N, C-alpha and C positions, 0 to 999 in steps of 0.2 A: 619755112613749109608746116604746113598745119600739121599735128599729129593725126588728126582725124583720116586726111589724104593719106598717110605713110601705112596707117594701118589699114586702110581700103585697098592700096597697093599690095600690100603683103596677103591680104586674105585674096586678094584676085589671083597671086600668084600659086597658091597651092591648089584649086580647083584647076588648074590649067595642067597639072603633072598628076591627073587623075589617071590616064591610061600606064604612066611610067610605075606608077605607085602598083597597078594591078599586075604589070609583068612582074616585078621585083619581087611582090608576094607569091605568084604562081611558080617564079625561081626558087621559093623555099625561103626569102626573107621572113624576118618576126617584124612585128607589129613596132614593140616598141623601138627597135634599131632604126625601122622608117621614120618613126615620129623624133627620134632625135638628128638623125640628118636634116630633116624637114626644118625643123625649129632652130637647127645649127647654123641651116644655109639663110633664114628668114634673119636671125641675129647676126650676119655677117652683114648682111644688105642693109638692115638700119643702124648697125655701127657706121657702116662707108658712109650714110647719108646723114647722121649725127656729126660724124668730123667733120664732112665738105660744111653743113649747116654753120658750124662752130665757126670752121675758118671764115666762111663768108661773112659771120655777124660781127668776127674781132677786123676785117678788113674794112666793112662798112663804119663801124665805129670809129675807125682811124679816119676815115675819110670824112664824117660826119661832122669830127670832132675840130675840123677847122670852122664848122660853121656854128659850134655851139658855143658862149660865150661867159655865162653863167654855171654851166654845168659841165661835170665829165661826161663822155660819152657812154660809161658805165654806170651813168646814175640810176638809180630805180625811179626818180621823175620820169625818166625818157621813157623807161620801158611801161610806166603805169599812163603815159600818154598813146604808147603806140596799140594798145588794144582798144582804145574808144577811137582812135584816127581810121584803123582796118574796118572797124565796123561802118562808122560813117561813108568810107569810101565805097562802101556796098550797097548804099541806100540809092534806089533809083531816081533819079533829078525829077521826072516828072511827075513822080508823087509828093515829092518834097514842094515843089510850085504849086500844086494845085493846093496846100493845107494852107498857103499864106493867101 
């Protein structure tokens, strides 16, 4: 999961609750309490995704461990290769072929 994707999802959830916030304010809720509630719920959402992502990463690391002969699954070299590999996977093949 990309960090920017998670932030965009949380940023999208808050405006969807504008009507709810308006009703709560009309019924007498104070702004600091609403902010604490919304931030707390966002933190719960983010924490759940972090836990699921970490569990998935550990499971994937163990699965890929059988394919790694020289390095360990948690080796920084594996992580260092992941970032450029993801960037290369996003390249449009037609642009690459035109350049050659």
